[in-house]
py3Dmol code that shows the C-alpha trace and the ligand (Angstrom):
import py3Dmol

protein = """\
ATOM      1  CA  MET A   1       1.286  -2.987  -9.843  1.00  0.00           C
ATOM      2  CA  PHE A   2      -0.061  -4.138  -6.455  1.00  0.00           C
ATOM      3  CA  GLN A   3       1.180  -1.581  -3.972  1.00  0.00           C
ATOM      4  CA  ILE A   4       1.064  -2.403  -0.265  1.00  0.00           C
ATOM      5  CA  MET A   5       0.454   0.453   2.158  1.00  0.00           C
ATOM      6  CA  LYS A   6       2.408  -0.127   5.345  1.00  0.00           C
ATOM      7  CA  ALA A   7       0.358   2.373   7.372  1.00  0.00           C
ATOM      8  CA  PHE A   8      -3.411   2.803   7.237  1.00  0.00           C
ATOM      9  CA  GLY A   9      -6.305   4.384   9.076  1.00  0.00           C
ATOM     10  CA  PRO A  10      -6.734   5.337  11.819  1.00  0.00           C
ATOM     11  CA  VAL A  11      -9.513   2.767  12.140  1.00  0.00           C
ATOM     12  CA  PRO A  12     -11.949   2.742  15.061  1.00  0.00           C
ATOM     13  CA  SER A  13     -11.115  -0.095  17.451  1.00  0.00           C
ATOM     14  CA  ARG A  14     -13.205  -1.232  20.405  1.00  0.00           C
ATOM     15  CA  ARG A  15     -10.009  -2.155  22.221  1.00  0.00           C
ATOM     16  CA  LEU A  16      -7.675   0.639  21.178  1.00  0.00           C
ATOM     17  CA  GLY A  17      -9.726   3.712  20.330  1.00  0.00           C
ATOM     18  CA  HIS A  18      -8.262   5.405  17.234  1.00  0.00           C
ATOM     19  CA  SER A  19      -5.776   2.893  16.004  1.00  0.00           C
ATOM     20  CA  LEU A  20      -3.323   3.651  13.195  1.00  0.00           C
ATOM     21  CA  GLY A  21      -2.625   0.295  11.599  1.00  0.00           C
ATOM     22  CA  ILE A  22       0.824  -0.925  10.576  1.00  0.00           C
ATOM     23  CA  ASN A  23       0.901  -3.664   7.983  1.00  0.00           C
ATOM     24  CA  ASN A  24       4.387  -5.169   8.193  1.00  0.00           C
ATOM     25  CA  ILE A  25       3.630  -8.412   6.306  1.00  0.00           C
ATOM     26  CA  PRO A  26       2.927  -8.813   2.562  1.00  0.00           C
ATOM     27  CA  PRO A  27      -0.412 -10.559   1.825  1.00  0.00           C
ATOM     28  CA  LYS A  28      -1.004 -13.143   3.050  1.00  0.00           C
ATOM     29  CA  ILE A  29       1.801 -14.807   4.953  1.00  0.00           C
ATOM     30  CA  CYS A  30       0.894 -16.502   8.193  1.00  0.00           C
ATOM     31  CA  THR A  31       1.741 -19.388  10.498  1.00  0.00           C
ATOM     32  CA  TYR A  32      -1.974 -20.227  10.639  1.00  0.00           C
ATOM     33  CA  SER A  33      -4.775 -20.480   8.124  1.00  0.00           C
ATOM     34  CA  CYS A  34      -7.728 -19.882  10.439  1.00  0.00           C
ATOM     35  CA  VAL A  35     -11.064 -21.040   9.067  1.00  0.00           C
ATOM     36  CA  TYR A  36     -12.558 -17.663   9.964  1.00  0.00           C
ATOM     37  CA  CYS A  37      -9.744 -15.423   8.681  1.00  0.00           C
ATOM     38  CA  GLN A  38     -11.174 -12.247   7.181  1.00  0.00           C
ATOM     39  CA  LEU A  39      -8.206 -12.041   4.796  1.00  0.00           C
ATOM     40  CA  GLY A  40      -9.051 -15.345   3.102  1.00  0.00           C
ATOM     41  CA  ASN A  41      -6.950 -18.499   2.988  1.00  0.00           C
ATOM     42  CA  THR A  42      -3.235 -18.179   3.760  1.00  0.00           C
ATOM     43  CA  ILE A  43      -1.218 -17.905   0.550  1.00  0.00           C
ATOM     44  CA  ASN A  44       2.206 -18.590   2.085  1.00  0.00           C
ATOM     45  CA  MET A  45       2.256 -20.605   5.267  1.00  0.00           C
ATOM     46  CA  GLN A  46       5.607 -20.361   7.032  1.00  0.00           C
ATOM     47  CA  VAL A  47       7.189 -20.295  10.469  1.00  0.00           C
ATOM     48  CA  GLU A  48      10.578 -18.795   9.543  1.00  0.00           C
ATOM     49  CA  ARG A  49      10.959 -15.138  10.452  1.00  0.00           C
ATOM     50  CA  GLN A  50      11.919 -13.030   7.498  1.00  0.00           C
ATOM     51  CA  ASN A  51      13.071  -9.608   6.420  1.00  0.00           C
ATOM     52  CA  PHE A  52      10.034  -8.354   4.461  1.00  0.00           C
ATOM     53  CA  TYR A  53      10.609  -4.588   4.396  1.00  0.00           C
ATOM     54  CA  LYS A  54      13.458  -2.402   5.583  1.00  0.00           C
ATOM     55  CA  ALA A  55      12.675  -1.277   9.167  1.00  0.00           C
ATOM     56  CA  GLU A  56      13.694   2.317   8.381  1.00  0.00           C
ATOM     57  CA  GLU A  57      11.479   2.396   5.274  1.00  0.00           C
ATOM     58  CA  LEU A  58       8.461   1.105   7.211  1.00  0.00           C
ATOM     59  CA  ALA A  59       9.056   3.555  10.064  1.00  0.00           C
ATOM     60  CA  ARG A  60       9.369   6.407   7.559  1.00  0.00           C
ATOM     61  CA  GLU A  61       5.984   5.521   6.006  1.00  0.00           C
ATOM     62  CA  VAL A  62       4.336   5.290   9.415  1.00  0.00           C
ATOM     63  CA  LYS A  63       5.784   8.639  10.524  1.00  0.00           C
ATOM     64  CA  GLN A  64       4.588  10.247   7.282  1.00  0.00           C
ATOM     65  CA  LYS A  65       1.091   8.840   7.868  1.00  0.00           C
ATOM     66  CA  VAL A  66       1.091  10.113  11.463  1.00  0.00           C
ATOM     67  CA  ARG A  67       2.013  13.587  10.190  1.00  0.00           C
ATOM     68  CA  GLU A  68      -0.825  13.523   7.620  1.00  0.00           C
ATOM     69  CA  VAL A  69      -3.370  12.363  10.186  1.00  0.00           C
ATOM     70  CA  LYS A  70      -2.289  14.983  12.736  1.00  0.00           C
ATOM     71  CA  GLU A  71      -2.426  17.744  10.113  1.00  0.00           C
ATOM     72  CA  LYS A  72      -6.082  16.784   9.607  1.00  0.00           C
ATOM     73  CA  GLY A  73      -6.641  17.075  13.349  1.00  0.00           C
ATOM     74  CA  GLU A  74      -7.533  13.371  13.728  1.00  0.00           C
ATOM     75  CA  PRO A  75      -6.509  11.665  16.991  1.00  0.00           C
ATOM     76  CA  ILE A  76      -4.288   8.567  17.209  1.00  0.00           C
ATOM     77  CA  ASP A  77      -4.412   6.500  20.412  1.00  0.00           C
ATOM     78  CA  TYR A  78      -2.270   3.555  19.303  1.00  0.00           C
ATOM     79  CA  LEU A  79       0.077   2.489  16.540  1.00  0.00           C
ATOM     80  CA  THR A  80      -1.004  -1.090  15.969  1.00  0.00           C
ATOM     81  CA  PHE A  81       0.823  -3.880  14.178  1.00  0.00           C
ATOM     82  CA  VAL A  82      -2.107  -5.665  12.565  1.00  0.00           C
ATOM     83  CA  SER A  83      -0.977  -7.251   9.365  1.00  0.00           C
ATOM     84  CA  ASP A  84      -1.904  -9.112   6.207  1.00  0.00           C
ATOM     85  CA  GLY A  85      -0.694 -12.163   8.128  1.00  0.00           C
ATOM     86  CA  GLU A  86       1.211 -12.810  11.367  1.00  0.00           C
ATOM     87  CA  PRO A  87       3.212  -9.717  12.450  1.00  0.00           C
ATOM     88  CA  THR A  88       5.846 -11.654  14.444  1.00  0.00           C
ATOM     89  CA  LEU A  89       7.032 -13.326  11.209  1.00  0.00           C
ATOM     90  CA  ASP A  90       8.690  -9.967  10.538  1.00  0.00           C
ATOM     91  CA  ILE A  91      12.270 -10.285  11.782  1.00  0.00           C
ATOM     92  CA  ASN A  92      12.492  -6.483  12.067  1.00  0.00           C
ATOM     93  CA  LEU A  93       9.478  -6.111  14.377  1.00  0.00           C
ATOM     94  CA  GLY A  94      11.529  -5.141  17.453  1.00  0.00           C
ATOM     95  CA  ARG A  95      13.648  -2.643  15.510  1.00  0.00           C
ATOM     96  CA  GLU A  96      10.507  -1.103  13.979  1.00  0.00           C
ATOM     97  CA  ILE A  97       8.949  -0.655  17.419  1.00  0.00           C
ATOM     98  CA  GLU A  98      12.156   1.044  18.608  1.00  0.00           C
ATOM     99  CA  LEU A  99      12.150   3.391  15.601  1.00  0.00           C
ATOM    100  CA  LEU A 100       8.524   4.367  16.291  1.00  0.00           C
ATOM    101  CA  LYS A 101       8.950   4.977  20.045  1.00  0.00           C
ATOM    102  CA  PRO A 102      10.025   8.632  19.580  1.00  0.00           C
ATOM    103  CA  LEU A 103       6.531   9.385  18.214  1.00  0.00           C
ATOM    104  CA  ASP A 104       5.361   8.995  21.805  1.00  0.00           C
ATOM    105  CA  ILE A 105       2.255   7.040  20.828  1.00  0.00           C
ATOM    106  CA  LYS A 106       1.537   3.714  22.500  1.00  0.00           C
ATOM    107  CA  ILE A 107       2.392   0.661  20.416  1.00  0.00           C
ATOM    108  CA  ALA A 108       0.173  -2.420  20.156  1.00  0.00           C
ATOM    109  CA  VAL A 109       0.762  -5.801  18.508  1.00  0.00           C
ATOM    110  CA  ILE A 110      -2.056  -8.158  17.588  1.00  0.00           C
ATOM    111  CA  THR A 111      -0.478 -11.608  17.251  1.00  0.00           C
ATOM    112  CA  ASN A 112      -1.678 -15.193  17.005  1.00  0.00           C
ATOM    113  CA  ALA A 113       1.150 -16.046  19.487  1.00  0.00           C
ATOM    114  CA  SER A 114       2.216 -19.107  17.484  1.00  0.00           C
ATOM    115  CA  LEU A 115       5.905 -18.069  17.458  1.00  0.00           C
ATOM    116  CA  ILE A 116       6.055 -16.986  21.085  1.00  0.00           C
ATOM    117  CA  TRP A 117       8.206 -20.041  21.921  1.00  0.00           C
ATOM    118  CA  ARG A 118      11.045 -18.144  20.191  1.00  0.00           C
ATOM    119  CA  GLU A 119      13.050 -15.942  22.552  1.00  0.00           C
ATOM    120  CA  ASP A 120      13.624 -13.320  19.813  1.00  0.00           C
ATOM    121  CA  VAL A 121       9.839 -13.018  19.304  1.00  0.00           C
ATOM    122  CA  ARG A 122       9.242 -12.620  23.048  1.00  0.00           C
ATOM    123  CA  GLU A 123      11.999 -10.011  23.155  1.00  0.00           C
ATOM    124  CA  ASP A 124      10.352  -8.041  20.320  1.00  0.00           C
ATOM    125  CA  LEU A 125       6.905  -8.237  21.929  1.00  0.00           C
ATOM    126  CA  ARG A 126       8.316  -6.985  25.252  1.00  0.00           C
ATOM    127  CA  LYS A 127       9.002  -3.660  23.519  1.00  0.00           C
ATOM    128  CA  ALA A 128       5.285  -3.065  22.889  1.00  0.00           C
ATOM    129  CA  ASP A 129       2.863  -1.387  25.306  1.00  0.00           C
ATOM    130  CA  TRP A 130      -0.076  -3.667  24.607  1.00  0.00           C
ATOM    131  CA  VAL A 131      -0.170  -7.191  23.212  1.00  0.00           C
ATOM    132  CA  SER A 132      -3.186  -9.162  22.080  1.00  0.00           C
ATOM    133  CA  LEU A 133      -2.770 -12.951  21.994  1.00  0.00           C
ATOM    134  CA  LYS A 134      -5.038 -15.367  20.177  1.00  0.00           C
ATOM    135  CA  VAL A 135      -6.324 -18.301  22.238  1.00  0.00           C
ATOM    136  CA  ASP A 136      -9.001 -20.149  20.246  1.00  0.00           C
ATOM    137  CA  ALA A 137      -8.458 -23.631  21.647  1.00  0.00           C
ATOM    138  CA  GLY A 138      -7.249 -25.527  24.681  1.00  0.00           C
ATOM    139  CA  SER A 139      -6.889 -28.884  22.949  1.00  0.00           C
ATOM    140  CA  LYS A 140      -4.690 -29.892  20.039  1.00  0.00           C
ATOM    141  CA  GLU A 141      -7.505 -31.360  17.912  1.00  0.00           C
ATOM    142  CA  ILE A 142      -9.659 -28.232  18.076  1.00  0.00           C
ATOM    143  CA  TRP A 143      -6.623 -25.969  17.544  1.00  0.00           C
ATOM    144  CA  ARG A 144      -5.839 -27.867  14.335  1.00  0.00           C
ATOM    145  CA  LYS A 145      -9.459 -27.516  13.185  1.00  0.00           C
ATOM    146  CA  VAL A 146      -9.939 -23.838  13.923  1.00  0.00           C
ATOM    147  CA  ASN A 147      -6.493 -22.302  13.357  1.00  0.00           C
ATOM    148  CA  ARG A 148      -5.120 -24.867  10.846  1.00  0.00           C
ATOM    149  CA  PRO A 149      -1.521 -24.214  12.029  1.00  0.00           C
ATOM    150  CA  HIS A 150       1.743 -24.883  10.190  1.00  0.00           C
ATOM    151  CA  LYS A 151       2.548 -28.575  10.666  1.00  0.00           C
ATOM    152  CA  SER A 152       5.726 -27.899  12.658  1.00  0.00           C
ATOM    153  CA  LEU A 153       3.896 -26.001  15.431  1.00  0.00           C
ATOM    154  CA  GLU A 154       2.916 -27.526  18.784  1.00  0.00           C
ATOM    155  CA  LEU A 155       0.032 -26.161  20.870  1.00  0.00           C
ATOM    156  CA  LYS A 156       1.686 -27.085  24.180  1.00  0.00           C
ATOM    157  CA  ALA A 157       4.809 -25.071  23.328  1.00  0.00           C
ATOM    158  CA  VAL A 158       2.654 -22.094  22.333  1.00  0.00           C
ATOM    159  CA  LEU A 159       0.558 -22.161  25.528  1.00  0.00           C
ATOM    160  CA  ASP A 160       3.539 -22.791  27.842  1.00  0.00           C
ATOM    161  CA  GLU A 161       5.482 -19.923  26.321  1.00  0.00           C
ATOM    162  CA  ILE A 162       2.519 -17.547  26.468  1.00  0.00           C
ATOM    163  CA  LEU A 163       2.690 -18.026  30.256  1.00  0.00           C
ATOM    164  CA  GLN A 164       6.455 -17.546  30.226  1.00  0.00           C
ATOM    165  CA  PHE A 165       6.064 -14.327  28.215  1.00  0.00           C
ATOM    166  CA  ALA A 166       3.364 -13.010  30.555  1.00  0.00           C
ATOM    167  CA  SER A 167       5.640 -13.470  33.568  1.00  0.00           C
ATOM    168  CA  SER A 168       8.200 -11.105  32.036  1.00  0.00           C
ATOM    169  CA  PHE A 169       5.859  -8.517  30.518  1.00  0.00           C
ATOM    170  CA  ASN A 170       4.644  -5.779  32.810  1.00  0.00           C
ATOM    171  CA  ARG A 171       2.321  -3.969  30.426  1.00  0.00           C
ATOM    172  CA  GLU A 172      -1.093  -4.971  29.069  1.00  0.00           C
ATOM    173  CA  ILE A 173      -1.878  -8.428  27.737  1.00  0.00           C
ATOM    174  CA  ILE A 174      -5.326  -9.138  26.423  1.00  0.00           C
ATOM    175  CA  THR A 175      -6.600 -12.308  24.778  1.00  0.00           C
ATOM    176  CA  GLU A 176      -9.028 -12.945  21.977  1.00  0.00           C
ATOM    177  CA  THR A 177     -11.006 -16.125  21.529  1.00  0.00           C
ATOM    178  CA  MET A 178     -12.992 -16.525  18.343  1.00  0.00           C
ATOM    179  CA  LEU A 179     -16.000 -18.805  18.735  1.00  0.00           C
ATOM    180  CA  ILE A 180     -16.974 -20.893  15.724  1.00  0.00           C
ATOM    181  CA  GLN A 181     -20.171 -22.906  15.608  1.00  0.00           C
ATOM    182  CA  GLY A 182     -19.623 -26.645  15.922  1.00  0.00           C
ATOM    183  CA  ILE A 183     -15.839 -26.346  16.359  1.00  0.00           C
ATOM    184  CA  ASN A 184     -14.761 -24.615  19.581  1.00  0.00           C
ATOM    185  CA  ASP A 185     -18.081 -23.392  21.026  1.00  0.00           C
ATOM    186  CA  ASN A 186     -18.786 -26.460  23.195  1.00  0.00           C
ATOM    187  CA  CYS A 187     -18.597 -26.347  26.997  1.00  0.00           C
ATOM    188  CA  GLU A 188     -15.705 -28.809  27.206  1.00  0.00           C
ATOM    189  CA  GLU A 189     -13.428 -26.761  24.938  1.00  0.00           C
ATOM    190  CA  ILE A 190     -14.501 -23.456  26.481  1.00  0.00           C
ATOM    191  CA  GLY A 191     -13.653 -24.981  29.878  1.00  0.00           C
ATOM    192  CA  LYS A 192     -10.130 -25.869  28.711  1.00  0.00           C
ATOM    193  CA  ILE A 193      -9.579 -22.374  27.300  1.00  0.00           C
ATOM    194  CA  THR A 194     -10.866 -20.870  30.547  1.00  0.00           C
ATOM    195  CA  ASP A 195      -8.487 -22.963  32.656  1.00  0.00           C
ATOM    196  CA  PHE A 196      -5.568 -21.756  30.572  1.00  0.00           C
ATOM    197  CA  LEU A 197      -6.666 -18.098  30.693  1.00  0.00           C
ATOM    198  CA  ALA A 198      -7.129 -18.354  34.456  1.00  0.00           C
ATOM    199  CA  GLN A 199      -3.386 -19.099  34.709  1.00  0.00           C
ATOM    200  CA  LEU A 200      -2.518 -16.296  32.292  1.00  0.00           C
ATOM    201  CA  ARG A 201      -4.774 -13.677  33.912  1.00  0.00           C
ATOM    202  CA  PRO A 202      -5.041 -11.233  30.965  1.00  0.00           C
ATOM    203  CA  VAL A 203      -6.177  -7.650  31.620  1.00  0.00           C
ATOM    204  CA  LYS A 204      -9.178  -8.521  29.505  1.00  0.00           C
ATOM    205  CA  ALA A 205     -10.349 -11.733  27.835  1.00  0.00           C
ATOM    206  CA  TYR A 206     -12.380 -11.006  24.725  1.00  0.00           C
ATOM    207  CA  LEU A 207     -14.894 -13.410  23.275  1.00  0.00           C
ATOM    208  CA  ALA A 208     -15.321 -12.777  19.579  1.00  0.00           C
ATOM    209  CA  ILE A 209     -17.273 -14.104  16.629  1.00  0.00           C
ATOM    210  CA  PRO A 210     -16.534 -13.494  12.955  1.00  0.00           C
ATOM    211  CA  THR A 211     -18.158 -10.215  11.964  1.00  0.00           C
ATOM    212  CA  ARG A 212     -16.603 -10.142   8.509  1.00  0.00           C
ATOM    213  CA  PRO A 213     -16.689 -12.730   5.718  1.00  0.00           C
ATOM    214  CA  PRO A 214     -14.616 -15.799   6.752  1.00  0.00           C
ATOM    215  CA  ALA A 215     -11.974 -17.698   4.716  1.00  0.00           C
ATOM    216  CA  LEU A 216     -14.221 -20.776   4.567  1.00  0.00           C
ATOM    217  CA  LYS A 217     -17.726 -19.879   3.424  1.00  0.00           C
ATOM    218  CA  LYS A 218     -19.385 -22.706   5.398  1.00  0.00           C
ATOM    219  CA  ILE A 219     -18.049 -21.345   8.698  1.00  0.00           C
ATOM    220  CA  LYS A 220     -20.672 -19.922  11.035  1.00  0.00           C
ATOM    221  CA  ALA A 221     -20.343 -17.744  14.107  1.00  0.00           C
ATOM    222  CA  ALA A 222     -21.299 -19.369  17.418  1.00  0.00           C
ATOM    223  CA  SER A 223     -24.962 -18.818  18.278  1.00  0.00           C
ATOM    224  CA  GLU A 224     -26.067 -16.186  20.774  1.00  0.00           C
ATOM    225  CA  SER A 225     -26.756 -18.846  23.383  1.00  0.00           C
ATOM    226  CA  ALA A 226     -23.339 -20.497  22.885  1.00  0.00           C
ATOM    227  CA  ILE A 227     -21.608 -17.120  23.298  1.00  0.00           C
ATOM    228  CA  ASN A 228     -23.650 -16.419  26.375  1.00  0.00           C
ATOM    229  CA  ILE A 229     -22.704 -19.799  27.905  1.00  0.00           C
ATOM    230  CA  ALA A 230     -19.030 -19.201  27.026  1.00  0.00           C
ATOM    231  CA  TYR A 231     -19.246 -15.832  28.771  1.00  0.00           C
ATOM    232  CA  GLN A 232     -20.656 -17.492  31.898  1.00  0.00           C
ATOM    233  CA  ILE A 233     -17.909 -20.159  31.897  1.00  0.00           C
ATOM    234  CA  PHE A 234     -15.136 -17.581  31.352  1.00  0.00           C
ATOM    235  CA  SER A 235     -16.557 -15.327  34.087  1.00  0.00           C
ATOM    236  CA  GLN A 236     -16.439 -18.071  36.700  1.00  0.00           C
ATOM    237  CA  LYS A 237     -12.631 -17.918  36.648  1.00  0.00           C
ATOM    238  CA  LEU A 238     -11.758 -14.618  34.947  1.00  0.00           C
ATOM    239  CA  SER A 239     -12.464 -11.170  36.310  1.00  0.00           C
ATOM    240  CA  ASN A 240     -12.667  -9.140  33.108  1.00  0.00           C
ATOM    241  CA  VAL A 241     -14.470 -10.782  30.202  1.00  0.00           C
ATOM    242  CA  GLU A 242     -15.951  -8.821  27.312  1.00  0.00           C
ATOM    243  CA  TYR A 243     -17.689  -9.555  24.073  1.00  0.00           C
ATOM    244  CA  LEU A 244     -16.025  -8.386  20.907  1.00  0.00           C
ATOM    245  CA  ILE A 245     -18.975  -9.080  18.702  1.00  0.00           C
ATOM    246  CA  GLY A 246     -20.280  -5.620  17.976  1.00  0.00           C
ATOM    247  CA  TYR A 247     -19.486  -3.281  15.160  1.00  0.00           C
ATOM    248  CA  GLU A 248     -16.622  -0.833  15.802  1.00  0.00           C
ATOM    249  CA  GLY A 249     -18.513   2.142  14.380  1.00  0.00           C
ATOM    250  CA  ASN A 250     -17.971   4.220  11.270  1.00  0.00           C
ATOM    251  CA  ALA A 251     -15.304   6.585  12.581  1.00  0.00           C
ATOM    252  CA  PHE A 252     -12.693   5.720   9.952  1.00  0.00           C
ATOM    253  CA  ALA A 253     -10.373   8.665   9.483  1.00  0.00           C
ATOM    254  CA  SER A 254      -9.661  10.129   6.094  1.00  0.00           C
ATOM    255  CA  THR A 255      -6.320  11.624   5.118  1.00  0.00           C
ATOM    256  CA  GLY A 256      -7.931  13.147   1.997  1.00  0.00           C
ATOM    257  CA  LYS A 257      -6.461  10.547  -0.380  1.00  0.00           C
ATOM    258  CA  VAL A 258      -9.663   8.570  -0.485  1.00  0.00           C
ATOM    259  CA  GLU A 259      -8.559   5.759  -2.830  1.00  0.00           C
ATOM    260  CA  ASP A 260      -5.412   5.139  -0.774  1.00  0.00           C
ATOM    261  CA  ASP A 261      -7.442   5.209   2.436  1.00  0.00           C
ATOM    262  CA  LEU A 262     -10.003   2.733   1.110  1.00  0.00           C
ATOM    263  CA  LEU A 263      -7.414   0.313  -0.259  1.00  0.00           C
ATOM    264  CA  SER A 264      -5.162   0.404   2.773  1.00  0.00           C
ATOM    265  CA  ILE A 265      -7.942   0.084   5.358  1.00  0.00           C
ATOM    266  CA  THR A 266      -9.793  -2.691   3.517  1.00  0.00           C
ATOM    267  CA  SER A 267      -6.610  -4.668   3.024  1.00  0.00           C
ATOM    268  CA  VAL A 268      -6.721  -5.537   6.739  1.00  0.00           C
ATOM    269  CA  HIS A 269     -10.161  -4.455   7.839  1.00  0.00           C
ATOM    270  CA  PRO A 270     -13.084  -5.051   5.460  1.00  0.00           C
ATOM    271  CA  MET A 271     -15.518  -2.132   5.720  1.00  0.00           C
ATOM    272  CA  ARG A 272     -19.281  -2.057   5.836  1.00  0.00           C
ATOM    273  CA  GLU A 273     -21.133  -0.039   3.212  1.00  0.00           C
ATOM    274  CA  GLU A 274     -22.196   2.611   5.744  1.00  0.00           C
ATOM    275  CA  ALA A 275     -18.624   3.026   7.049  1.00  0.00           C
ATOM    276  CA  ILE A 276     -17.446   3.735   3.510  1.00  0.00           C
ATOM    277  CA  THR A 277     -20.268   6.250   3.047  1.00  0.00           C
ATOM    278  CA  GLU A 278     -19.066   8.088   6.178  1.00  0.00           C
ATOM    279  CA  LEU A 279     -15.454   8.047   4.983  1.00  0.00           C
ATOM    280  CA  LEU A 280     -16.454   9.382   1.551  1.00  0.00           C
ATOM    281  CA  LYS A 281     -18.451  12.148   3.208  1.00  0.00           C
ATOM    282  CA  LYS A 282     -15.389  13.250   5.220  1.00  0.00           C
ATOM    283  CA  ALA A 283     -13.271  13.282   2.053  1.00  0.00           C
ATOM    284  CA  ASN A 284     -15.982  15.028  -0.043  1.00  0.00           C
ATOM    285  CA  ALA A 285     -15.922  12.101  -2.432  1.00  0.00           C
ATOM    286  CA  GLU A 286     -18.667  10.202  -4.263  1.00  0.00           C
ATOM    287  CA  TRP A 287     -19.569   6.504  -4.256  1.00  0.00           C
ATOM    288  CA  ALA A 288     -18.233   6.404  -7.855  1.00  0.00           C
ATOM    289  CA  VAL A 289     -14.747   5.928  -6.308  1.00  0.00           C
ATOM    290  CA  VAL A 290     -15.891   2.610  -4.844  1.00  0.00           C
ATOM    291  CA  THR A 291     -17.597   1.533  -8.070  1.00  0.00           C
ATOM    292  CA  ARG A 292     -14.390   2.272  -9.963  1.00  0.00           C
ATOM    293  CA  LEU A 293     -12.235   0.282  -7.503  1.00  0.00           C
ATOM    294  CA  VAL A 294     -14.638  -2.672  -7.777  1.00  0.00           C
ATOM    295  CA  GLU A 295     -14.560  -2.454 -11.604  1.00  0.00           C
ATOM    296  CA  GLN A 296     -10.771  -2.303 -11.505  1.00  0.00           C
ATOM    297  CA  ASN A 297     -10.815  -5.472  -9.403  1.00  0.00           C
ATOM    298  CA  LYS A 298      -9.048  -3.749  -6.519  1.00  0.00           C
ATOM    299  CA  LEU A 299     -12.021  -4.047  -4.133  1.00  0.00           C
ATOM    300  CA  THR A 300     -14.451  -6.930  -3.745  1.00  0.00           C
ATOM    301  CA  GLU A 301     -18.038  -6.668  -2.578  1.00  0.00           C
ATOM    302  CA  THR A 302     -19.379  -9.430  -0.325  1.00  0.00           C
ATOM    303  CA  GLU A 303     -22.661  -9.932   1.523  1.00  0.00           C
ATOM    304  CA  TYR A 304     -22.480 -11.314   5.043  1.00  0.00           C
ATOM    305  CA  GLN A 305     -25.291 -11.476   7.595  1.00  0.00           C
ATOM    306  CA  GLY A 306     -27.392  -9.146   5.445  1.00  0.00           C
ATOM    307  CA  LYS A 307     -24.687  -6.436   5.222  1.00  0.00           C
ATOM    308  CA  LYS A 308     -22.477  -5.447   2.300  1.00  0.00           C
ATOM    309  CA  PHE A 309     -18.722  -5.513   2.961  1.00  0.00           C
ATOM    310  CA  TYR A 310     -15.892  -4.204   0.853  1.00  0.00           C
ATOM    311  CA  ALA A 311     -12.454  -5.808   1.084  1.00  0.00           C
ATOM    312  CA  ARG A 312      -9.166  -5.332  -0.731  1.00  0.00           C
ATOM    313  CA  LYS A 313      -8.685  -7.873  -3.491  1.00  0.00           C
ATOM    314  CA  LEU A 314      -5.525  -9.818  -2.658  1.00  0.00           C
ATOM    315  CA  PRO A 315      -3.097 -10.965  -5.370  1.00  0.00           C
ATOM    316  CA  ARG A 316      -3.259 -14.700  -6.125  1.00  0.00           C
TER     317      ARG A 316
END
"""
ligand_1 = """\
8
LIG
S -6.895 -14.794 11.510
Fe -4.824 -14.002 11.853
S -3.717 -15.822 12.520
Fe -5.525 -16.562 11.545
S -4.931 -16.933 9.411
Fe -5.786 -14.858 9.529
S -4.022 -13.561 9.812
Fe -3.360 -15.622 10.324
"""
view = py3Dmol.view(width=600, height=400)
view.addModel(protein, "pdb")
view.setStyle({"model": 0}, {"cartoon": {"style": "trace"}})
view.addModel(ligand_1, "xyz")
view.setStyle({"model": 1}, {"stick": {}})
view.zoomTo()
view.show()
């Protein structure tokens, strides 16, 4: 049976240090089907919030994972909702954050922001310490091309309500903009995104490119020169712009249960071959574990930009 781990890692994160991931959405339910999504095409596209798991059950699993990680002496800087889909689709998100607060670890949510026009979603996000919002487009046409949103969504409502949310949130907001060759990497679109971000004034505006295999094979990352130009345009109006195009490193933590670790991490975060080698070394395990998981069809091996990646095979 396909078992979903609700807590995984910690995984190394450029933005969050040692981030223990919380996967509160079954694969793969999202409001978008981004062309570059590292989880593949969206299986269930929906905008209705839903009760996926019991909040208490999810919190119990996360607390258990935190205990295991701490027993191993591994640090945790953030508990991060980063899901097999869009985390705000989970109607229990706010309750889950409240249940995890006593752990006294900062809580982050990485969201595509598409449901932020809902007051209950804004209320849930206000409980977090750090929120990352996706802003890949400033115009409707490009938004539809890059994020392929649910047909009931409106870009204007999303952008207007991001600003509304920011005015009532006094902790950290960062933004992520994924640049895709030939879609949103032109100066006109970058200019529109910049104008919006200049109103929002995030603590940091990240410019990213796909570093893991995308949902659509033909999709290509923006070229170095396009990213460089985007950086220059962003920097004219924004004070803190950073690239998010490098590799996060190999510091994946092991809780000793190497198969569980591999399956739970790769379900959200495909791993490079060398990162897996490091993880196996920490757990005193051999590469045969990976070979077995590939043979059992639980892991898939993909080549991208000359590197081998391993990702969790999702149920179809
Ligand atoms: S990248 Fe995020 S928002 Fe886009 S389809 Fe994948 S999970 Fe959904």
